[in-house]
N, C-alpha and C positions, 0 to 999 in steps of 0.2 A: 460296066457293071455286070458281074456274074449273077445269073439268075436261072432258075430252072424253068421248064416249059410252062408249068402251071402258073407260076408267078408272072411270066411274060404275057401269057394270055389274059390273065386278070388285069394287068396294067394296060394292055391293049384295049380291053373293053372300057376301061376308065379314060382312055385317051392320053395316058401318061407317056407311052412309048409308041414308036412306029412299028411296022411289021417286022423290021430286022432287029428290033430290040433297042434302038437308039432313042434317047429321050426326045420327045416330040417338041418340047419347048412351049407347048400350049398347055397351060394349066387353067382349068376352069374353077372359079371359086363357087362353091355351092352356097346358094342363098339360104339363109335361115328359114326354117319352115314357116310358111305364112299361116299355117293352121294353128290357131290358138287352142290351148287346152280347154276342155269343157269346164265350164264354171259349175256344172252340176256335180254333186258328190254322189257316190254310189251308196245305196242304202245298206243296212246291215245284212239283209237277206242276200242281196247281190254280192256283197263282199264275201260272205261265207261260201256262197256257191262258187265264186271264182277261186277261192282258196282251196276248196275241195277238188276242183277240176285240176288245179296245178299240182296238188299232192298226188293225184292219180298218175301224173306223168313221171313222178319220182321213181327211180329204180332202187328199191329198198334192198339192203343186204340180207342174205340168208342167215339163219341162226349160226351155221358153222363159220361163215365169214365174220359175223359179229364177234364170236368167241375168239377167233384168230386175231382180229384187230385189237380186241381188248387185251389179250395176252401180250401182244407186241408192245402196246402202249405201257402196260404195267412193267414189263421187263425193262423197257427203255427208261422209265422213271426211276426204277431201282438202280440201274447201272449209273445213270447220270448223277443221282443223289450220292451214291458211293464215291464217284470220282470227285465231285465237288467237296464232299466232306474230307476226302483224302488230301486234296490240294490245300484246303483250308488248314488242316492239321500240319502238313509239311511246311507251309509258309509261316504259320504261327510259330512253330519250333525254330525256323530259320531266323525270324525276327527276334525271338527271345535270346537265341545264342549270339546274334549279331550285337545286341545291346548288352549282353552278359547280365541278364536279369535274374537268372537262377542262382 
């Protein structure tokens, strides 16, 4: 099995392969976590606090990035709409001529 150094080291730490990279034949089954989820629910204040802390971790785009992304999306929508409309018109004309409806 071809693998890079990082993958081999990771698998060695897990006990999946030996030092030379050969499968170890030893596979340990991980037991399901014996820790049961807490039966207590978070209150509204704790929930809002956790949401705010997670939103602080988000890397928000700058204004110029947002404008660029919006332009790319708009142009893509226009191009794909034109392509689909063109295919629809061509195939519609082909079916009409095939059955000699005109």
